[in-house]
N, C-alpha and C positions, 0 to 999 in steps of 0.2 A: 180078830175080827177083820172083814172083808172091805175093801175100797167099794166107793161109791162111783160107779160109772153111768154116762149118759151117752147116747147115740142119736141126734136130732137132724132134722131136715129143715131148712128153710126154702121157702117159695117166694121169688120175688118179682117185681114188674119187669116186663120186656126190657131186655137191655142194662138191667141193673145187677147183675150177676157179680160183675167184676166190683162194683161199688162195694156191695157186700162183703166181699171176699176181702178188701182191704180193710174195711170196718173189723171184721172178725181176726184180720190177722194183727190189727191192733189190740183188740182184746187179748189175743195169745201173747203179745209182747208184754202187756200189762200184767199177765199171770206168771212171768219169769220170777216176780218177786215174792210170789206165794207158795212157801214151802207145801202146802195143802193141796196145790193141782200140780199133778204131776204129768199130765198129759192135756194138751189141747190143741187139737188137730181140725185144720180146715181144708176140705177137701170140694172138689166139684167133679161130675161125670159128664164124659164127652156126650152122652146120650140126653142130658137133661139141660137144657140151656137157661133155664130160670130156677135151677135149685143148687144149693150150696149144704153139705153136711158138715156137722161139728161132733167129734168125738171127744169127750172128756174123763178123764179118770182123777177123782179128788180123794183126799184121805178119809173123807167121811161126807155123808149128805148135808150135816150142820155146815162144813165148810164151803161146800157150794153154795147153800142159801147165803151165807153171808158174802160172798163174794158179789152177790147180784145187787146188794145195797152199797157196795162202794162207789165212791164219786165217778172215778173214771168208768166205771160198767156203766152207771147211769147214763154219763155223757154219749157213751158209745149206744146204748140202747135207743135214747132220743134221735141220734142220727139214723139208726138203721130203721126204724118203725115208717116211716114214710116210705120204703119203697119194699116193706115186707109186706106180700098178699096172703101168705099162710105158714105155719109151721105144723110139725109133725114129730112127736115123740117117738122114733122109732122102738126104742128101749132103755129101759133103766135096767142097769147090771149091778151084781154084787161081783166086783174084781177079786179074784182071789190070788192072783200074782202071774209071773211070767216077764219076758224081756220089756225093759223099759220102765217097769214099776218096782217101787222099792218093796222089800218082802213084807208080807202081813204077818201081823203077830196074833196066833190062835191061844 
């Protein structure tokens, strides 16, 4: 079975990119305790001052959805919502394997 991956983009109010980066890095820190979350990367582009990208790899889609209901996640979402002006799901992927991801069982 393949892993579940997401690549998303958040667009924030002017001057709020670093605030969202810090919130998302808190989310990444909270994911360290979840074995189902294998990768949670927060990135920015020097060409887009109001955008933050997140790349996630999960053991499965159900684990990702369950993480959204955690108290810590809900608290971080509440903090982030006022500064987010848009979101774009760049892609949803079936991760087949590679460096940084535990092996798949087929």
